[in-house]
All heavy atoms as atom14 arrays in JSON, in Angstrom:
{
  "sequence": "MQSCDKDSEVYKKMKRRYTALKVILTAFGINLTEIDYIKE",
  "atom14_mask": [
    [1, 1, 1, 1, 1, 1, 1, 1, 0, 0, 0, 0, 0, 0],
    [1, 1, 1, 1, 1, 1, 1, 1, 1, 0, 0, 0, 0, 0],
    [1, 1, 1, 1, 1, 1, 0, 0, 0, 0, 0, 0, 0, 0],
    [1, 1, 1, 1, 1, 1, 0, 0, 0, 0, 0, 0, 0, 0],
    [1, 1, 1, 1, 1, 1, 1, 1, 0, 0, 0, 0, 0, 0],
    [1, 1, 1, 1, 1, 1, 1, 1, 1, 0, 0, 0, 0, 0],
    [1, 1, 1, 1, 1, 1, 1, 1, 0, 0, 0, 0, 0, 0],
    [1, 1, 1, 1, 1, 1, 0, 0, 0, 0, 0, 0, 0, 0],
    [1, 1, 1, 1, 1, 1, 1, 1, 1, 0, 0, 0, 0, 0],
    [1, 1, 1, 1, 1, 1, 1, 0, 0, 0, 0, 0, 0, 0],
    [1, 1, 1, 1, 1, 1, 1, 1, 1, 1, 1, 1, 0, 0],
    [1, 1, 1, 1, 1, 1, 1, 1, 1, 0, 0, 0, 0, 0],
    [1, 1, 1, 1, 1, 1, 1, 1, 1, 0, 0, 0, 0, 0],
    [1, 1, 1, 1, 1, 1, 1, 1, 0, 0, 0, 0, 0, 0],
    [1, 1, 1, 1, 1, 1, 1, 1, 1, 0, 0, 0, 0, 0],
    [1, 1, 1, 1, 1, 1, 1, 1, 1, 1, 1, 0, 0, 0],
    [1, 1, 1, 1, 1, 1, 1, 1, 1, 1, 1, 0, 0, 0],
    [1, 1, 1, 1, 1, 1, 1, 1, 1, 1, 1, 1, 0, 0],
    [1, 1, 1, 1, 1, 1, 1, 0, 0, 0, 0, 0, 0, 0],
    [1, 1, 1, 1, 1, 0, 0, 0, 0, 0, 0, 0, 0, 0],
    [1, 1, 1, 1, 1, 1, 1, 1, 0, 0, 0, 0, 0, 0],
    [1, 1, 1, 1, 1, 1, 1, 1, 1, 0, 0, 0, 0, 0],
    [1, 1, 1, 1, 1, 1, 1, 0, 0, 0, 0, 0, 0, 0],
    [1, 1, 1, 1, 1, 1, 1, 1, 0, 0, 0, 0, 0, 0],
    [1, 1, 1, 1, 1, 1, 1, 1, 0, 0, 0, 0, 0, 0],
    [1, 1, 1, 1, 1, 1, 1, 0, 0, 0, 0, 0, 0, 0],
    [1, 1, 1, 1, 1, 0, 0, 0, 0, 0, 0, 0, 0, 0],
    [1, 1, 1, 1, 1, 1, 1, 1, 1, 1, 1, 0, 0, 0],
    [1, 1, 1, 1, 0, 0, 0, 0, 0, 0, 0, 0, 0, 0],
    [1, 1, 1, 1, 1, 1, 1, 1, 0, 0, 0, 0, 0, 0],
    [1, 1, 1, 1, 1, 1, 1, 1, 0, 0, 0, 0, 0, 0],
    [1, 1, 1, 1, 1, 1, 1, 1, 0, 0, 0, 0, 0, 0],
    [1, 1, 1, 1, 1, 1, 1, 0, 0, 0, 0, 0, 0, 0],
    [1, 1, 1, 1, 1, 1, 1, 1, 1, 0, 0, 0, 0, 0],
    [1, 1, 1, 1, 1, 1, 1, 1, 0, 0, 0, 0, 0, 0],
    [1, 1, 1, 1, 1, 1, 1, 1, 0, 0, 0, 0, 0, 0],
    [1, 1, 1, 1, 1, 1, 1, 1, 1, 1, 1, 1, 0, 0],
    [1, 1, 1, 1, 1, 1, 1, 1, 0, 0, 0, 0, 0, 0],
    [1, 1, 1, 1, 1, 1, 1, 1, 1, 0, 0, 0, 0, 0],
    [1, 1, 1, 1, 1, 1, 1, 1, 1, 0, 0, 0, 0, 0]
  ],
  "atom14_positions": [
    [[-39.06, 37.05, 30.25], [-37.78, 36.39, 30.36], [-37.23, 36.46, 31.77], [-36.54, 35.57, 32.18], [-36.75, 37.01, 29.4], [-36.88, 36.51, 27.99], [-35.69, 37.23, 26.82], [-34.13, 36.79, 27.5], [0.0, 0.0, 0.0], [0.0, 0.0, 0.0], [0.0, 0.0, 0.0], [0.0, 0.0, 0.0], [0.0, 0.0, 0.0], [0.0, 0.0, 0.0]],
    [[-37.54, 37.51, 32.47], [-36.98, 37.69, 33.78], [-37.54, 36.71, 34.8], [-36.9, 36.46, 35.83], [-37.18, 39.13, 34.26], [-36.39, 40.1, 33.44], [-36.66, 41.55, 33.84], [-37.66, 41.83, 34.45], [-35.74, 42.43, 33.48], [0.0, 0.0, 0.0], [0.0, 0.0, 0.0], [0.0, 0.0, 0.0], [0.0, 0.0, 0.0], [0.0, 0.0, 0.0]],
    [[-38.71, 36.16, 34.55], [-39.32, 35.24, 35.5], [-38.89, 33.78, 35.29], [-39.25, 32.93, 36.07], [-40.83, 35.35, 35.48], [-41.3, 34.97, 34.19], [0.0, 0.0, 0.0], [0.0, 0.0, 0.0], [0.0, 0.0, 0.0], [0.0, 0.0, 0.0], [0.0, 0.0, 0.0], [0.0, 0.0, 0.0], [0.0, 0.0, 0.0], [0.0, 0.0, 0.0]],
    [[-38.12, 33.5, 34.23], [-37.66, 32.16, 33.95], [-36.28, 31.93, 34.53], [-35.49, 32.86, 34.67], [-37.6, 31.92, 32.44], [-39.18, 31.96, 31.61], [0.0, 0.0, 0.0], [0.0, 0.0, 0.0], [0.0, 0.0, 0.0], [0.0, 0.0, 0.0], [0.0, 0.0, 0.0], [0.0, 0.0, 0.0], [0.0, 0.0, 0.0], [0.0, 0.0, 0.0]],
    [[-36.01, 30.68, 34.79], [-34.65, 30.3, 35.24], [-33.71, 30.41, 34.05], [-34.02, 29.91, 32.94], [-34.71, 28.86, 35.78], [-33.39, 28.39, 36.33], [-32.63, 29.24, 36.85], [-33.11, 27.19, 36.27], [0.0, 0.0, 0.0], [0.0, 0.0, 0.0], [0.0, 0.0, 0.0], [0.0, 0.0, 0.0], [0.0, 0.0, 0.0], [0.0, 0.0, 0.0]],
    [[-32.55, 30.99, 34.24], [-31.64, 31.24, 33.13], [-31.04, 29.95, 32.54], [-30.51, 29.97, 31.46], [-30.51, 32.19, 33.55], [-30.99, 33.58, 33.77], [-29.84, 34.54, 33.98], [-30.4, 35.94, 34.09], [-29.35, 36.93, 34.12], [0.0, 0.0, 0.0], [0.0, 0.0, 0.0], [0.0, 0.0, 0.0], [0.0, 0.0, 0.0], [0.0, 0.0, 0.0]],
    [[-31.1, 28.86, 33.27], [-30.6, 27.59, 32.78], [-31.63, 26.77, 32.03], [-31.32, 25.74, 31.47], [-30.04, 26.77, 33.92], [-28.81, 27.41, 34.55], [-28.08, 28.11, 33.84], [-28.62, 27.24, 35.78], [0.0, 0.0, 0.0], [0.0, 0.0, 0.0], [0.0, 0.0, 0.0], [0.0, 0.0, 0.0], [0.0, 0.0, 0.0], [0.0, 0.0, 0.0]],
    [[-32.85, 27.26, 32.01], [-33.94, 26.46, 31.37], [-33.89, 26.61, 29.85], [-33.37, 27.57, 29.3], [-35.31, 26.94, 31.87], [-35.61, 28.21, 31.37], [0.0, 0.0, 0.0], [0.0, 0.0, 0.0], [0.0, 0.0, 0.0], [0.0, 0.0, 0.0], [0.0, 0.0, 0.0], [0.0, 0.0, 0.0], [0.0, 0.0, 0.0], [0.0, 0.0, 0.0]],
    [[-34.43, 25.61, 29.2], [-34.48, 25.59, 27.73], [-35.36, 26.7, 27.2], [-35.09, 27.3, 26.16], [-34.97, 24.22, 27.24], [-34.73, 24.0, 25.77], [-33.25, 23.98, 25.39], [-32.4, 23.56, 26.19], [-32.96, 24.41, 24.24], [0.0, 0.0, 0.0], [0.0, 0.0, 0.0], [0.0, 0.0, 0.0], [0.0, 0.0, 0.0], [0.0, 0.0, 0.0]],
    [[-36.44, 26.99, 27.9], [-37.37, 28.05, 27.49], [-36.64, 29.4, 27.47], [-36.79, 30.19, 26.53], [-38.61, 28.11, 28.43], [-39.48, 29.31, 28.11], [-39.38, 26.83, 28.32], [0.0, 0.0, 0.0], [0.0, 0.0, 0.0], [0.0, 0.0, 0.0], [0.0, 0.0, 0.0], [0.0, 0.0, 0.0], [0.0, 0.0, 0.0], [0.0, 0.0, 0.0]],
    [[-35.87, 29.67, 28.51], [-35.13, 30.93, 28.59], [-34.15, 31.04, 27.42], [-34.05, 32.07, 26.8], [-34.38, 31.03, 29.92], [-33.59, 32.3, 30.06], [-34.18, 33.47, 30.55], [-32.24, 32.37, 29.68], [-33.46, 34.63, 30.66], [-31.52, 33.55, 29.78], [-32.14, 34.67, 30.27], [-31.46, 35.84, 30.4], [0.0, 0.0, 0.0], [0.0, 0.0, 0.0]],
    [[-33.45, 29.97, 27.13], [-32.46, 29.97, 26.03], [-33.14, 30.28, 24.69], [-32.6, 31.01, 23.88], [-31.7, 28.69, 26.02], [-30.79, 28.5, 27.19], [-30.15, 27.13, 27.19], [-29.32, 26.94, 28.47], [-28.77, 25.59, 28.55], [0.0, 0.0, 0.0], [0.0, 0.0, 0.0], [0.0, 0.0, 0.0], [0.0, 0.0, 0.0], [0.0, 0.0, 0.0]],
    [[-34.32, 29.68, 24.47], [-35.03, 29.93, 23.2], [-35.52, 31.37, 23.12], [-35.43, 32.0, 22.07], [-36.2, 28.97, 23.08], [-35.78, 27.55, 22.79], [-36.97, 26.62, 22.66], [-36.49, 25.21, 22.37], [-37.62, 24.28, 22.21], [0.0, 0.0, 0.0], [0.0, 0.0, 0.0], [0.0, 0.0, 0.0], [0.0, 0.0, 0.0], [0.0, 0.0, 0.0]],
    [[-36.06, 31.87, 24.22], [-36.53, 33.26, 24.24], [-35.37, 34.23, 24.04], [-35.51, 35.23, 23.36], [-37.25, 33.58, 25.55], [-38.62, 33.0, 25.64], [-39.6, 33.62, 27.01], [-38.64, 33.15, 28.43], [0.0, 0.0, 0.0], [0.0, 0.0, 0.0], [0.0, 0.0, 0.0], [0.0, 0.0, 0.0], [0.0, 0.0, 0.0], [0.0, 0.0, 0.0]],
    [[-34.23, 33.92, 24.62], [-33.03, 34.78, 24.5], [-32.58, 34.86, 23.04], [-32.26, 35.91, 22.54], [-31.93, 34.21, 25.4], [-30.62, 34.91, 25.23], [-30.54, 36.1, 26.14], [-29.12, 36.61, 26.13], [-29.02, 38.01, 26.25], [0.0, 0.0, 0.0], [0.0, 0.0, 0.0], [0.0, 0.0, 0.0], [0.0, 0.0, 0.0], [0.0, 0.0, 0.0]],
    [[-32.61, 33.7, 22.34], [-32.24, 33.7, 20.91], [-33.21, 34.56, 20.09], [-32.79, 35.31, 19.22], [-32.22, 32.27, 20.38], [-30.97, 31.5, 20.74], [-30.86, 30.22, 19.96], [-31.92, 29.29, 20.3], [-31.8, 28.27, 21.13], [-30.67, 28.02, 21.68], [-32.82, 27.47, 21.36], [0.0, 0.0, 0.0], [0.0, 0.0, 0.0], [0.0, 0.0, 0.0]],
    [[-34.5, 34.42, 20.34], [-35.49, 35.22, 19.61], [-35.34, 36.69, 19.94], [-35.47, 37.54, 19.07], [-36.9, 34.73, 19.96], [-37.25, 33.35, 19.51], [-37.26, 33.21, 17.98], [-38.2, 34.08, 17.36], [-39.35, 33.72, 16.87], [-39.72, 32.46, 16.89], [-40.13, 34.62, 16.31], [0.0, 0.0, 0.0], [0.0, 0.0, 0.0], [0.0, 0.0, 0.0]],
    [[-35.11, 37.0, 21.2], [-34.93, 38.39, 21.63], [-33.7, 39.02, 20.95], [-33.76, 40.14, 20.47], [-34.76, 38.4, 23.16], [-34.5, 39.75, 23.76], [-35.48, 40.71, 23.8], [-33.24, 40.05, 24.29], [-35.24, 41.95, 24.38], [-33.01, 41.3, 24.85], [-34.01, 42.23, 24.88], [-33.76, 43.45, 25.45], [0.0, 0.0, 0.0], [0.0, 0.0, 0.0]],
    [[-32.62, 38.24, 20.87], [-31.41, 38.75, 20.23], [-31.65, 38.97, 18.72], [-31.23, 39.98, 18.17], [-30.25, 37.75, 20.41], [-30.05, 37.55, 21.83], [-28.95, 38.26, 19.81], [0.0, 0.0, 0.0], [0.0, 0.0, 0.0], [0.0, 0.0, 0.0], [0.0, 0.0, 0.0], [0.0, 0.0, 0.0], [0.0, 0.0, 0.0], [0.0, 0.0, 0.0]],
    [[-32.37, 38.07, 18.08], [-32.67, 38.22, 16.68], [-33.55, 39.45, 16.43], [-33.31, 40.2, 15.47], [-33.38, 36.96, 16.14], [0.0, 0.0, 0.0], [0.0, 0.0, 0.0], [0.0, 0.0, 0.0], [0.0, 0.0, 0.0], [0.0, 0.0, 0.0], [0.0, 0.0, 0.0], [0.0, 0.0, 0.0], [0.0, 0.0, 0.0], [0.0, 0.0, 0.0]],
    [[-34.51, 39.68, 17.29], [-35.38, 40.84, 17.18], [-34.56, 42.12, 17.35], [-34.74, 43.1, 16.6], [-36.47, 40.8, 18.22], [-37.42, 42.01, 18.26], [-38.15, 42.17, 16.93], [-38.4, 41.87, 19.41], [0.0, 0.0, 0.0], [0.0, 0.0, 0.0], [0.0, 0.0, 0.0], [0.0, 0.0, 0.0], [0.0, 0.0, 0.0], [0.0, 0.0, 0.0]],
    [[-33.63, 42.15, 18.28], [-32.79, 43.33, 18.47], [-31.93, 43.6, 17.26], [-31.77, 44.76, 16.87], [-31.89, 43.13, 19.69], [-32.6, 43.29, 21.0], [-31.71, 43.01, 22.2], [-30.54, 43.95, 22.27], [-29.75, 43.8, 23.48], [0.0, 0.0, 0.0], [0.0, 0.0, 0.0], [0.0, 0.0, 0.0], [0.0, 0.0, 0.0], [0.0, 0.0, 0.0]],
    [[-31.4, 42.57, 16.62], [-30.6, 42.74, 15.41], [-31.45, 43.33, 14.29], [-31.02, 44.26, 13.61], [-29.97, 41.39, 14.98], [-29.38, 41.49, 13.6], [-28.94, 40.96, 15.99], [0.0, 0.0, 0.0], [0.0, 0.0, 0.0], [0.0, 0.0, 0.0], [0.0, 0.0, 0.0], [0.0, 0.0, 0.0], [0.0, 0.0, 0.0], [0.0, 0.0, 0.0]],
    [[-32.66, 42.82, 14.12], [-33.55, 43.33, 13.07], [-33.9, 44.79, 13.31], [-33.82, 45.63, 12.4], [-34.82, 42.46, 12.97], [-34.46, 41.07, 12.47], [-35.86, 43.12, 12.1], [-35.58, 40.06, 12.63], [0.0, 0.0, 0.0], [0.0, 0.0, 0.0], [0.0, 0.0, 0.0], [0.0, 0.0, 0.0], [0.0, 0.0, 0.0], [0.0, 0.0, 0.0]],
    [[-34.29, 45.14, 14.54], [-34.64, 46.51, 14.84], [-33.46, 47.46, 14.69], [-33.62, 48.58, 14.21], [-35.26, 46.59, 16.23], [-36.6, 45.91, 16.42], [-37.04, 45.94, 17.86], [-37.66, 46.52, 15.52], [0.0, 0.0, 0.0], [0.0, 0.0, 0.0], [0.0, 0.0, 0.0], [0.0, 0.0, 0.0], [0.0, 0.0, 0.0], [0.0, 0.0, 0.0]],
    [[-32.3, 47.02, 15.11], [-31.1, 47.84, 14.97], [-30.78, 48.08, 13.49], [-30.38, 49.17, 13.1], [-29.9, 47.2, 15.68], [-30.25, 47.01, 17.06], [-28.67, 48.06, 15.61], [0.0, 0.0, 0.0], [0.0, 0.0, 0.0], [0.0, 0.0, 0.0], [0.0, 0.0, 0.0], [0.0, 0.0, 0.0], [0.0, 0.0, 0.0], [0.0, 0.0, 0.0]],
    [[-30.98, 47.06, 12.65], [-30.75, 47.17, 11.22], [-31.67, 48.24, 10.6], [-31.29, 48.88, 9.61], [-30.92, 45.84, 10.53], [0.0, 0.0, 0.0], [0.0, 0.0, 0.0], [0.0, 0.0, 0.0], [0.0, 0.0, 0.0], [0.0, 0.0, 0.0], [0.0, 0.0, 0.0], [0.0, 0.0, 0.0], [0.0, 0.0, 0.0], [0.0, 0.0, 0.0]],
    [[-32.84, 48.4, 11.15], [-33.78, 49.4, 10.66], [-33.54, 50.79, 11.26], [-34.3, 51.71, 11.02], [-35.24, 48.98, 10.94], [-35.74, 47.96, 9.93], [-35.9, 46.64, 10.3], [-36.06, 48.34, 8.65], [-36.37, 45.71, 9.4], [-36.55, 47.41, 7.73], [-36.69, 46.09, 8.11], [0.0, 0.0, 0.0], [0.0, 0.0, 0.0], [0.0, 0.0, 0.0]],
    [[-32.51, 50.89, 12.09], [-32.13, 52.2, 12.63], [-32.83, 52.57, 13.92], [-32.8, 53.74, 14.32], [0.0, 0.0, 0.0], [0.0, 0.0, 0.0], [0.0, 0.0, 0.0], [0.0, 0.0, 0.0], [0.0, 0.0, 0.0], [0.0, 0.0, 0.0], [0.0, 0.0, 0.0], [0.0, 0.0, 0.0], [0.0, 0.0, 0.0], [0.0, 0.0, 0.0]],
    [[-33.43, 51.62, 14.59], [-34.12, 51.9, 15.85], [-33.12, 51.78, 17.0], [-32.44, 50.77, 17.15], [-35.3, 50.94, 16.08], [-36.31, 51.12, 14.93], [-35.95, 51.15, 17.41], [-37.4, 50.08, 14.9], [0.0, 0.0, 0.0], [0.0, 0.0, 0.0], [0.0, 0.0, 0.0], [0.0, 0.0, 0.0], [0.0, 0.0, 0.0], [0.0, 0.0, 0.0]],
    [[-33.02, 52.84, 17.8], [-32.1, 52.85, 18.92], [-32.75, 52.15, 20.1], [-33.77, 52.57, 20.62], [-31.77, 54.3, 19.29], [-30.75, 54.4, 20.38], [-30.26, 53.39, 20.89], [-30.45, 55.61, 20.79], [0.0, 0.0, 0.0], [0.0, 0.0, 0.0], [0.0, 0.0, 0.0], [0.0, 0.0, 0.0], [0.0, 0.0, 0.0], [0.0, 0.0, 0.0]],
    [[-32.13, 51.05, 20.53], [-32.7, 50.23, 21.59], [-32.1, 50.5, 22.96], [-32.54, 49.91, 23.94], [-32.52, 48.74, 21.25], [-33.2, 48.26, 19.97], [-32.86, 46.82, 19.7], [-34.71, 48.42, 20.11], [0.0, 0.0, 0.0], [0.0, 0.0, 0.0], [0.0, 0.0, 0.0], [0.0, 0.0, 0.0], [0.0, 0.0, 0.0], [0.0, 0.0, 0.0]],
    [[-31.13, 51.36, 23.05], [-30.45, 51.56, 24.34], [-31.35, 52.11, 25.41], [-31.21, 51.76, 26.58], [-29.2, 52.46, 24.18], [-29.63, 53.69, 23.61], [-28.16, 51.82, 23.31], [0.0, 0.0, 0.0], [0.0, 0.0, 0.0], [0.0, 0.0, 0.0], [0.0, 0.0, 0.0], [0.0, 0.0, 0.0], [0.0, 0.0, 0.0], [0.0, 0.0, 0.0]],
    [[-32.33, 52.9, 25.04], [-33.24, 53.49, 26.04], [-34.34, 52.53, 26.44], [-34.81, 52.6, 27.56], [-33.85, 54.77, 25.49], [-32.85, 55.89, 25.27], [-33.48, 57.13, 24.68], [-34.7, 57.21, 24.66], [-32.71, 58.0, 24.29], [0.0, 0.0, 0.0], [0.0, 0.0, 0.0], [0.0, 0.0, 0.0], [0.0, 0.0, 0.0], [0.0, 0.0, 0.0]],
    [[-34.76, 51.62, 25.57], [-35.85, 50.73, 25.91], [-35.4, 49.31, 26.24], [-36.2, 48.49, 26.66], [-36.88, 50.68, 24.74], [-36.25, 50.14, 23.45], [-37.54, 52.01, 24.54], [-37.24, 49.92, 22.34], [0.0, 0.0, 0.0], [0.0, 0.0, 0.0], [0.0, 0.0, 0.0], [0.0, 0.0, 0.0], [0.0, 0.0, 0.0], [0.0, 0.0, 0.0]],
    [[-34.14, 49.0, 26.08], [-33.63, 47.69, 26.39], [-33.33, 47.58, 27.9], [-32.34, 48.08, 28.36], [-32.35, 47.41, 25.58], [-31.87, 45.97, 25.73], [-32.67, 45.12, 26.16], [-30.7, 45.76, 25.42], [0.0, 0.0, 0.0], [0.0, 0.0, 0.0], [0.0, 0.0, 0.0], [0.0, 0.0, 0.0], [0.0, 0.0, 0.0], [0.0, 0.0, 0.0]],
    [[-34.23, 46.96, 28.62], [-34.07, 46.89, 30.08], [-33.6, 45.52, 30.56], [-33.41, 45.31, 31.73], [-35.36, 47.29, 30.78], [-36.52, 46.41, 30.51], [-36.8, 45.32, 31.33], [-37.37, 46.65, 29.46], [-37.89, 44.5, 31.06], [-38.45, 45.85, 29.2], [-38.69, 44.79, 30.02], [-39.79, 43.97, 29.75], [0.0, 0.0, 0.0], [0.0, 0.0, 0.0]],
    [[-33.45, 44.57, 29.65], [-32.98, 43.25, 30.05], [-31.44, 43.27, 29.92], [-30.9, 43.32, 28.84], [-33.61, 42.13, 29.19], [-35.1, 42.14, 29.38], [-32.99, 40.8, 29.52], [-35.83, 41.13, 28.51], [0.0, 0.0, 0.0], [0.0, 0.0, 0.0], [0.0, 0.0, 0.0], [0.0, 0.0, 0.0], [0.0, 0.0, 0.0], [0.0, 0.0, 0.0]],
    [[-30.81, 43.23, 31.05], [-29.34, 43.22, 31.11], [-28.85, 41.92, 31.67], [-29.5, 41.28, 32.47], [-28.84, 44.39, 31.98], [-29.4, 45.73, 31.6], [-28.78, 46.26, 30.34], [-29.28, 47.66, 30.11], [-29.58, 47.95, 28.77], [0.0, 0.0, 0.0], [0.0, 0.0, 0.0], [0.0, 0.0, 0.0], [0.0, 0.0, 0.0], [0.0, 0.0, 0.0]],
    [[-27.66, 41.53, 31.28], [-27.07, 40.29, 31.82], [-25.77, 40.56, 32.5], [-25.1, 41.45, 32.25], [-26.89, 39.29, 30.71], [-28.21, 38.98, 30.07], [-28.39, 37.52, 29.77], [-27.91, 36.7, 30.54], [-29.03, 37.24, 28.79], [0.0, 0.0, 0.0], [0.0, 0.0, 0.0], [0.0, 0.0, 0.0], [0.0, 0.0, 0.0], [0.0, 0.0, 0.0]]
  ]
}
């Protein structure tokens, strides 16, 4: 994701999938604060 332009459609689709994955993992009790290195 970091190598894509933030205004591109590909970036927006990956961001949505990434956010959904984070929600699922958080629901299972996985702490993502230590491994989440993509910041905005």
